[in-house]
C-alpha positions as CSV (number, residue, x, y, z in Angstrom):
1,M,16.6,58.1,118.7
2,M,15.0,54.8,119.2
3,K,17.0,51.6,119.1
4,S,16.6,49.2,116.2
5,K,15.1,46.4,118.3
6,K,12.5,48.8,119.8
7,I,11.6,50.1,116.4
8,E,11.1,46.5,115.1
9,K,9.0,45.6,118.1
10,I,6.7,48.6,117.7
11,R,6.6,48.1,113.9
12,N,5.4,44.5,114.4
13,E,2.8,45.6,116.9
14,A,1.5,48.3,114.6
15,T,1.5,46.1,111.6
16,S,-0.3,43.2,113.3
17,R,-3.1,45.6,114.4
18,V,-3.4,47.8,111.3
19,N,-6.3,45.9,109.6
20,K,-8.2,45.2,112.9
21,Q,-8.4,48.7,114.2
22,P,-10.6,51.8,113.4
23,L,-9.2,54.4,111.0
24,V,-8.4,57.9,112.1
25,Q,-8.2,60.7,109.5
26,F,-7.3,64.3,110.0
27,R,-6.1,67.2,108.0
28,I,-2.5,68.4,108.4
29,E,-0.6,71.3,106.9
30,P,1.7,70.4,103.9
31,E,4.8,71.6,105.7
32,I,4.1,69.3,108.6
33,M,3.4,66.4,106.2
34,D,6.8,67.1,104.6
35,R,8.5,66.9,108.0
36,L,6.7,63.7,108.8
37,Y,7.9,62.1,105.5
38,E,11.4,63.3,106.1
39,E,11.5,61.7,109.6
40,A,9.9,58.5,108.4
41,N,12.5,58.2,105.6
42,K,15.3,58.7,108.2
43,L,13.9,55.8,110.2
44,G,13.1,53.7,107.2
45,L,9.4,53.4,108.0
46,P,6.2,54.2,106.3
47,V,4.9,57.5,107.6
48,G,1.6,56.0,108.9
49,T,3.6,53.4,110.9
50,M,5.8,56.0,112.4
51,V,2.9,58.2,113.4
52,R,1.1,55.2,115.0
53,M,4.4,54.4,116.9
54,W,4.6,57.9,118.2
55,V,1.0,57.9,119.3
56,M,1.4,54.5,121.1
57,E,4.6,55.7,122.7
58,R,2.9,58.9,124.0
59,L,0.0,57.0,125.4
60,N,2.3,54.5,127.1
61,E,4.2,57.4,128.7
62,K,0.9,58.8,130.0
63,S,-0.2,55.5,131.5
64,A,3.1,54.7,133.2
């Protein structure tokens, strides 16, 4: 699980960029969407922010 400071840093990055970046839309199964909402609620984040965080983390892992 991510630490609170790391979550806050990633949340701030995502929030500052959200209105300046292109929009990506895709279809997802209802069961997966339910799981995403459950996880986002555990972390206290909006689901879109959490998914952006996950994508950014994954891309950072690939480039490291």
